[in-house]
C-alpha positions in Angstrom: 0.0 0.0 0.0 1.1 3.3 -0.7 1.5 6.2 1.6 -1.4 7.9 0.0 -3.7 4.9 0.6 -2.5 4.6 4.2 -3.1 8.3 4.7 -6.6 8.0 3.1 -7.4 4.9 5.2 -6.2 6.7 8.4 -8.2 9.8 7.5 -11.2 7.5 6.8 -10.7 5.8 10.1 -10.3 9.1 11.9 -13.5 10.3 10.3 -15.3 7.1 11.2 -14.0 7.3 14.7 -14.8 10.9 15.0 -18.3 10.1 13.7 -18.6 7.3 16.2 -17.4 9.7 18.9 -19.9 12.3 17.8 -22.6 9.6 17.8 -21.5 8.5 21.2 -21.6 12.2 22.4 -25.1 12.6 20.9 -26.2 9.4 22.6 -24.6 10.5 25.9 -26.4 13.9 25.5 -29.7 12.0 24.9 -29.0 9.9 28.0 -28.3 13.0 30.0 -31.5 14.6 28.7 -33.4 11.4 29.6 -31.6 11.3 32.9 -32.6 15.0 33.5 -36.1 14.2 32.6 -36.2 11.3 34.9 -34.7 13.5 37.6 -37.3 16.1 36.9 -40.0 13.5 36.9 -38.7 12.1 40.2 -38.6 15.5 41.7 -42.1 16.4 40.5 -43.4 13.0 41.9 -41.7 13.8 45.2 -43.2 17.3 45.2 -46.6 15.8 44.5 -46.2 13.4 47.4 -45.1 16.2 49.7 -48.0 18.3 48.6 -50.4 15.5 49.3 -48.8 14.9 52.8 -49.1 18.6 53.5 -52.7 18.8 52.4 -53.6 15.8 54.5 -51.8 17.1 57.5 -53.4 20.5 57.1 -56.9 18.9 56.8 -56.2 16.8 59.9 -55.1 19.9 61.9 -58.2 21.8 60.8 -60.4 18.9 62.0 -58.5 18.8 65.3 -59.1 22.6 65.7 -62.8 22.3 64.9 -63.2 19.3 67.3 -61.4 20.9 70.2 -63.3 24.1 69.7 -66.6 22.2 69.8 -65.5 20.3 72.9 -64.4 23.6 74.6 -67.8 25.2 73.8 -69.6 22.2 75.3 -67.4 22.4 78.4 -68.2 26.1 78.8 -71.9 25.4 78.4 -71.9 22.8 81.1 -68.9 23.9 83.2 -71.1 25.0 86.1 -73.4 22.0 85.9 -72.1 20.4 89.1 -72.5 23.6 91.0 -76.0 24.2 89.6 -77.1 20.6 90.3 -75.9 21.0 93.9 -78.0 24.2 94.2 -81.3 22.6 93.0 -82.2 21.4 96.6 -81.7 25.0 97.7 -84.3 26.1 95.1 -86.7 23.4 96.5 -86.1 24.7 100.0 -86.9 28.2 98.8 -90.2 27.0 97.4 -91.1 25.3 100.6 -90.1 28.3 102.6 -92.1 30.6 100.4 -95.2 28.5 101.0 -94.8 28.5 104.7 -94.0 32.3 104.8 -97.1 33.0 102.8 -99.1 31.5 105.7 -97.5 33.7 108.3 -98.6 37.3 109.3 -95.1 38.9 108.8 -95.4 40.2 105.2 -92.1 42.1 105.4 -90.1 38.8 106.0 -92.1 37.3 103.1 -91.1 40.2 100.8 -87.5 39.9 101.8 -87.2 36.2 101.2 -89.2 36.6 98.0 -86.7 39.2 96.7 -83.8 36.8 97.5 -85.6 33.9 95.9 -86.2 35.9 92.7 -82.7 37.2 92.5 -81.3 33.6 93.1 -83.6 32.2 90.3 -82.7 35.0 87.9 -79.0 34.4 88.5 -79.3 30.7 87.8 -81.5 31.5 84.7 -78.7 33.8 83.4 -76.4 30.8 83.7 -78.7 28.7 81.5 -80.9 27.0 84.0 -84.6 26.5 82.9 -87.4 24.8 84.6 -89.0 21.9 82.8 -92.7 22.8 82.6 -95.0 19.9 83.8 -98.6 20.3 84.8 -101.2 17.8 86.0 -102.9 16.4 83.0 -99.9 16.4 80.7 -99.1 13.1 78.9 -96.4 11.1 80.6 -93.2 10.9 78.6 -90.5 8.6 80.0 -87.8 10.7 78.2 -88.7 13.8 80.1 -90.5 12.7 83.3 -89.5 10.3 86.1 -92.4 8.4 87.4 -92.0 7.7 91.1 -95.4 6.0 91.6 -98.6 5.1 89.8 -102.0 5.5 91.2 -105.4 4.6 89.9 -106.6 7.4 87.6 -109.5 9.5 89.0 -111.1 9.2 85.6 -110.4 7.5 82.3 -109.1 10.7 80.8 -106.2 10.7 83.2 -104.8 7.2 82.3 -101.2 7.5 81.2 -101.1 11.2 82.3 -99.4 13.1 85.0 -101.6 13.3 88.1 -99.2 15.3 90.4 -95.7 16.8 90.2 -93.7 15.9 93.3 -90.4 17.6 92.4 -89.7 20.1 89.6 -87.3 19.3 86.8 -84.6 21.5 85.3 -82.7 21.9 82.1 -79.2 23.4 81.7 -79.1 24.5 78.0 -80.6 21.7 76.0 -79.8 19.0 78.6 -82.1 17.9 81.3 -80.1 17.8 84.5 -83.0 16.8 86.8 -86.1 15.1 85.5 -89.4 16.2 87.1 -90.7 13.5 89.5 -94.3 12.8 88.8 -97.2 10.6 89.8 -98.8 8.9 86.9 -102.4 7.6 86.6 -103.0 4.0 85.4 
Protein backbone atom coordinates (compact mmCIF):
# COMPACT_ATOMS: atom_id res chain seq x y z
CA UNK A 1 0.00 0.00 0.00
CA UNK A 2 1.15 3.34 -0.74
CA UNK A 3 1.50 6.16 1.60
CA UNK A 4 -1.39 7.88 -0.03
CA UNK A 5 -3.67 4.94 0.55
CA UNK A 6 -2.50 4.63 4.15
CA UNK A 7 -3.13 8.30 4.69
CA UNK A 8 -6.58 7.99 3.13
CA UNK A 9 -7.35 4.93 5.24
CA UNK A 10 -6.17 6.70 8.37
CA UNK A 11 -8.20 9.77 7.52
CA UNK A 12 -11.18 7.55 6.82
CA UNK A 13 -10.68 5.75 10.12
CA UNK A 14 -10.32 9.06 11.91
CA UNK A 15 -13.52 10.30 10.27
CA UNK A 16 -15.31 7.12 11.18
CA UNK A 17 -13.96 7.26 14.73
CA UNK A 18 -14.84 10.95 14.95
CA UNK A 19 -18.32 10.09 13.68
CA UNK A 20 -18.59 7.32 16.22
CA UNK A 21 -17.38 9.70 18.92
CA UNK A 22 -19.89 12.25 17.79
CA UNK A 23 -22.61 9.58 17.77
CA UNK A 24 -21.52 8.54 21.24
CA UNK A 25 -21.60 12.17 22.36
CA UNK A 26 -25.08 12.58 20.90
CA UNK A 27 -26.21 9.39 22.62
CA UNK A 28 -24.61 10.54 25.85
CA UNK A 29 -26.39 13.87 25.52
CA UNK A 30 -29.66 12.02 24.88
CA UNK A 31 -29.04 9.90 27.97
CA UNK A 32 -28.28 13.05 29.95
CA UNK A 33 -31.53 14.60 28.72
CA UNK A 34 -33.40 11.40 29.58
CA UNK A 35 -31.62 11.32 32.92
CA UNK A 36 -32.55 14.95 33.48
CA UNK A 37 -36.13 14.17 32.56
CA UNK A 38 -36.18 11.27 34.92
CA UNK A 39 -34.66 13.46 37.62
CA UNK A 40 -37.29 16.10 36.88
CA UNK A 41 -40.00 13.47 36.89
CA UNK A 42 -38.73 12.07 40.18
CA UNK A 43 -38.60 15.53 41.67
CA UNK A 44 -42.11 16.35 40.48
CA UNK A 45 -43.37 13.03 41.88
CA UNK A 46 -41.69 13.76 45.21
CA UNK A 47 -43.17 17.26 45.17
CA UNK A 48 -46.63 15.82 44.50
CA UNK A 49 -46.19 13.38 47.39
CA UNK A 50 -45.08 16.16 49.72
CA UNK A 51 -48.00 18.35 48.64
CA UNK A 52 -50.38 15.47 49.33
CA UNK A 53 -48.81 14.91 52.76
CA UNK A 54 -49.08 18.61 53.51
CA UNK A 55 -52.73 18.79 52.45
CA UNK A 56 -53.63 15.75 54.53
CA UNK A 57 -51.78 17.10 57.54
CA UNK A 58 -53.44 20.49 57.11
CA UNK A 59 -56.90 18.89 56.85
CA UNK A 60 -56.19 16.78 59.92
CA UNK A 61 -55.11 19.85 61.86
CA UNK A 62 -58.24 21.77 60.79
CA UNK A 63 -60.40 18.85 61.97
CA UNK A 64 -58.51 18.82 65.27
CA UNK A 65 -59.07 22.57 65.75
CA UNK A 66 -62.76 22.26 64.94
CA UNK A 67 -63.20 19.27 67.28
CA UNK A 68 -61.37 20.89 70.21
CA UNK A 69 -63.27 24.13 69.68
CA UNK A 70 -66.56 22.24 69.80
CA UNK A 71 -65.46 20.34 72.92
CA UNK A 72 -64.42 23.61 74.56
CA UNK A 73 -67.81 25.18 73.80
CA UNK A 74 -69.58 22.16 75.29
CA UNK A 75 -67.36 22.40 78.35
CA UNK A 76 -68.17 26.08 78.81
CA UNK A 77 -71.87 25.41 78.42
CA UNK A 78 -71.90 22.78 81.11
CA UNK A 79 -68.91 23.92 83.21
CA UNK A 80 -71.09 24.98 86.11
CA UNK A 81 -73.38 21.97 85.89
CA UNK A 82 -72.13 20.37 89.10
CA UNK A 83 -72.54 23.60 91.04
CA UNK A 84 -76.00 24.23 89.62
CA UNK A 85 -77.11 20.64 90.31
CA UNK A 86 -75.94 21.02 93.91
CA UNK A 87 -78.00 24.25 94.21
CA UNK A 88 -81.26 22.63 93.04
CA UNK A 89 -82.17 21.42 96.55
CA UNK A 90 -81.73 25.02 97.73
CA UNK A 91 -84.31 26.08 95.11
CA UNK A 92 -86.66 23.40 96.46
CA UNK A 93 -86.09 24.69 99.99
CA UNK A 94 -86.88 28.23 98.83
CA UNK A 95 -90.18 27.01 97.36
CA UNK A 96 -91.12 25.28 100.62
CA UNK A 97 -90.06 28.35 102.63
CA UNK A 98 -92.14 30.63 100.41
CA UNK A 99 -95.23 28.45 100.97
CA UNK A 100 -94.77 28.54 104.74
CA UNK A 101 -93.98 32.29 104.84
CA UNK A 102 -97.08 33.01 102.78
CA UNK A 103 -99.11 31.52 105.66
CA UNK A 104 -97.47 33.75 108.29
CA UNK A 105 -98.58 37.25 109.28
CA UNK A 106 -95.14 38.85 108.79
CA UNK A 107 -95.37 40.21 105.24
CA UNK A 108 -92.05 42.07 105.44
CA UNK A 109 -90.12 38.82 105.99
CA UNK A 110 -92.07 37.26 103.12
CA UNK A 111 -91.13 40.16 100.80
CA UNK A 112 -87.45 39.94 101.81
CA UNK A 113 -87.25 36.19 101.22
CA UNK A 114 -89.20 36.59 97.98
CA UNK A 115 -86.66 39.16 96.71
CA UNK A 116 -83.78 36.80 97.54
CA UNK A 117 -85.63 33.93 95.86
CA UNK A 118 -86.25 35.94 92.68
CA UNK A 119 -82.65 37.16 92.54
CA UNK A 120 -81.34 33.63 93.07
CA UNK A 121 -83.58 32.21 90.32
CA UNK A 122 -82.66 35.01 87.88
CA UNK A 123 -78.95 34.41 88.50
CA UNK A 124 -79.35 30.70 87.76
CA UNK A 125 -81.49 31.51 84.73
CA UNK A 126 -78.72 33.78 83.41
CA UNK A 127 -76.36 30.78 83.70
CA UNK A 128 -78.70 28.73 81.48
CA UNK A 129 -80.95 26.99 84.01
CA UNK A 130 -84.56 26.54 82.92
CA UNK A 131 -87.44 24.81 84.63
CA UNK A 132 -89.05 21.90 82.78
CA UNK A 133 -92.73 22.80 82.60
CA UNK A 134 -94.95 19.94 83.76
CA UNK A 135 -98.57 20.28 84.82
CA UNK A 136 -101.19 17.83 86.01
CA UNK A 137 -102.93 16.38 82.99
CA UNK A 138 -99.86 16.37 80.72
CA UNK A 139 -99.15 13.13 78.89
CA UNK A 140 -96.44 11.09 80.64
CA UNK A 141 -93.22 10.95 78.61
CA UNK A 142 -90.50 8.62 79.95
CA UNK A 143 -87.82 10.66 78.16
CA UNK A 144 -88.73 13.79 80.14
CA UNK A 145 -90.51 12.66 83.30
CA UNK A 146 -89.47 10.35 86.11
CA UNK A 147 -92.44 8.38 87.44
CA UNK A 148 -92.01 7.74 91.14
CA UNK A 149 -95.36 6.02 91.59
CA UNK A 150 -98.55 5.08 89.79
CA UNK A 151 -102.00 5.45 91.25
CA UNK A 152 -105.41 4.57 89.90
CA UNK A 153 -106.55 7.39 87.65
CA UNK A 154 -109.45 9.47 89.04
CA UNK A 155 -111.14 9.18 85.64
CA UNK A 156 -110.44 7.47 82.31
CA UNK A 157 -109.10 10.68 80.76
CA UNK A 158 -106.18 10.72 83.21
CA UNK A 159 -104.83 7.24 82.34
CA UNK A 160 -101.18 7.55 81.25
CA UNK A 161 -101.12 11.20 82.25
CA UNK A 162 -99.41 13.14 85.02
CA UNK A 163 -101.58 13.31 88.13
CA UNK A 164 -99.23 15.29 90.37
CA UNK A 165 -95.75 16.84 90.23
CA UNK A 166 -93.69 15.91 93.29
CA UNK A 167 -90.40 17.60 92.35
CA UNK A 168 -89.69 20.12 89.60
CA UNK A 169 -87.31 19.30 86.80
CA UNK A 170 -84.62 21.54 85.33
CA UNK A 171 -82.65 21.88 82.10
CA UNK A 172 -79.22 23.40 81.65
CA UNK A 173 -79.10 24.51 78.04
CA UNK A 174 -80.60 21.67 76.03
CA UNK A 175 -79.79 18.98 78.57
CA UNK A 176 -82.13 17.86 81.34
CA UNK A 177 -80.08 17.83 84.54
CA UNK A 178 -82.96 16.80 86.80
CA UNK A 179 -86.07 15.08 85.52
CA UNK A 180 -89.36 16.17 87.06
CA UNK A 181 -90.66 13.53 89.48
CA UNK A 182 -94.32 12.83 88.85
CA UNK A 183 -97.20 10.60 89.85
CA UNK A 184 -98.82 8.86 86.90
CA UNK A 185 -102.38 7.58 86.59
CA UNK A 186 -103.02 4.01 85.41
